[in-house]
N, C-alpha and C positions, 0 to 999 in steps of 0.2 A: 191403475187405470180403472175407471168406473164403467160398468156396462151401461148401455143405453136402456133406461127403464120404461120408456114409452111402450105401451101395449104389452107389457110383460104380464104373464099370468102368475098365479100364486106359486106354482112350482118353480118357475124361473126366478122369481124374487127370493124364494126360499133358498135356492142354490146360491144366488148372488150374496145374500146377507150371511148365510152360513159360512161361505168361503171367506168373506171379508172378516168375519169374527174368528176365523182359524179353526173351526170345528170340522171334524170328520162327521159323516153320517152317524157313525156309531157313538161318538161323543155326544152329539146332539140328542140322539135317541136315549142315551143314559140319563141325561139331564131332564129329559121329558118323561122318563119312566116307561119307555117302550123299547123296541128293538130296531136296529139299523134298517132292516128292510122296509119298515113303515115309512121312514124318512124318504127312502128311495122312491116308494110309491107316490108319496106326496109330490116329490120333485118332478117325477115323470108325468104327473097328472092322472095317474091310474086310480088314485084314491084321493078323497078330500077329507081333511080333518074336521072334526066337530068344531063348533065355535069355541068350546072350552079349550080344546087342544090348540087351536089356532091362537087363542089368547095367551096360552102358556108359551107357545113358540115365540110370539112377539116379545113377551117379557124376557125370556131367556136370551133372545138375540138383540134386545135393546132397541127395537124399532116399534113404531106404532102399528097397530093391527090394520088401520086404514092403508098404510103403505104396503104391508105384507099381502093384503088381499087385492091391491090394485085400485083402491078408491082414492089414493093420493100419490102424486108423483114425487112428493117431497119426503125424503127419509129423515124424519125427526128423531134425533137421538134422545135417550131417556132424560138426560140433563136438560136439554132444551124444552122437552115436554113439561118437566117439573117446574122450570122457571116460568113458562107460559101460564101454568095453573096458578102459580104464586102471584103473578102479576094480575091475573083475572080476579083474585080475591082482595086486591088493594082498594083503598078508597079512590074515587074518581080523580081527585086532584093529584094524588100520587101517580096514578096510572098515566095521566097526561104528561107528567114530568118524565116518566120512564119512556113513554112513546116519543117524546121530544128528543131525548138523548139518543134513542135508537135511530130515529130519522136522521139526526145530524151525523151520527156515526156511519150510517149507510151512504149518505150523500158524500161524506168525506172519502170513504173507501172507493166509491164509484169514480169520483173526481181523480183520485190518485191513480186508479187503473187507467182512466182515459188519457191521462197525461204522462203515464209511465213513471210516476214518482215513487 
């Protein structure tokens, strides 16, 4: 079950993503190079991480920094982010083919959902 992310602050998102990834506060703190109580303070909103620490947290947890800080409602996983960046660097004619295929795939998926196929 996914928690509703609308209007969630940094601390709430940190809790949600940390739990989804199966980390305890202590495990996440170890990976970050700090102590468990620091993670608890971030999650409760008592303390705010520096931009560098927030960036490290987003990398460790595999989500965009925009999602973690509440600038985006879409939780993009690292693989999707990398693919988007790869597509962005393609020549325009190849990008158009990729977008066409994506559009067709999305329309097909939505049609199947609508008709229960």
